[in-house]
N, C-alpha and C positions, 0 to 999 in steps of 0.2 A: 877544884883548881880552875883558875881562869886564865885566858890567853888574850893578848893584845894582837890584833890582826890589822896590818896596814896595807893599803892598796893605793898605788900611784901609777898613773899612765895617761895616755891620750884619752879624752872622753869619747865614749861610744855607748850606744844603747845596750842595756842589759847587764852592765857590770855588777850592780847590786844584786840582781837576780841570780847571776852565776855564782857569786861568792856566797850569798846566803843559801843558795841551793846546795852548794858543796858542804856548808856547815850542817845543814839539815841531813844530808846524805850520811855524814860521818857521826851524827849524834851530838853536835855542838849546839848549844842554845845561845842565841845572840841576846845579850843583856842590854847593851847600849850601842848606838851607832851614830856617827856624825860623818857627813860627807859634804864636799864642796867642789864646785867647778870653777877654776880660775882660767878664764878664756877657754882654751881648748884642752886644759889639763884637769884631770879628775884626781881627787885625793879623798881617802876614806880611812877612818879609824873605827874598828869595832872592838868591843869587849865581849868575849864569849865564855860561857860556862862549859867546861870540858870534862866534867866528871863522868859523863855517860858516853864518851867516845866509843865507837865500835872498833877502833883500831888504836894502836899505841900513839901517843902524842906526836912523836917524831914522824910517823907515817902520815898523820893528819897534816902536819906542817909541810911535808914534802908534796903531798897531793895539792895543797893550795898553791904552793910555789909552781908546780907543774901547770896548774890552771892558769896562773899568771903568764907563764911562758907561752902557752897556747893562745893567749889573748893580748899579747904585747903589753902586759902589766907587770909591775913589780909587786908581788904579794909576799909579805913577811909575817910570820907567826911566831910569837915568843911567849913564854910563860910570863904571867903578870909580875911575879917576883923578880925575874931577871930584868924586865922592862923598868920596874921601879928602882932597882939597884943602879941601873945604867943612868938614870936621870935624877939621882939623889946628889945633892951638893954636900 
């Protein structure tokens, strides 16, 4: 199962390291990543393989959201199938 992880907020040092570190900590494998800085704003989308998570998916998503709150970022994690359904015409 794969997840789409989005991260948005003011740019600061270490955002990618913090989010990828949390993915590693919970057993998610980052498959693809794209990030951009638009003036002072940071935006990132990650695709992560979540078959080997050490916790249930909902707990993983909550942990990333909490990480975002601690760092003034909006981090959202959703199952890839849900993401695709939301963006299907």
